[in-house]
C-alpha angles and dihedrals in degrees: 000000000000090000092055090046090052091049091051091050091048091052094052095041090049091054092049092047090048092053093048098043101036090231117131113259090232089063094053120089137166088269095052110119120223098217103036105029100031102026089228113157126207092272091051090048091053089051090052091047092051091053090047091050091052094046095049098030092234133130116232121197105252091212090060096050098077090049095059107110101186144026088249091057090055091047091051091049092051092046091052091051092050093052 
């Protein structure tokens, strides 16, 4: 069940990241980095995080957001908050 949940979160986060970064969702994986691969700065990452919070009805610690290196790290954070 947790694996499916994680896959669902990844799918939604990927879509949000795609819309914010302009990179096709099919090119975004758990290992995709925000700064290097997507050229998303800290403000863009906060925008993504806000959309993720609204979509999943979770509260993410704003101080953690800029430290997230990859899409997978954001997915893991959201999954842990949903548990």
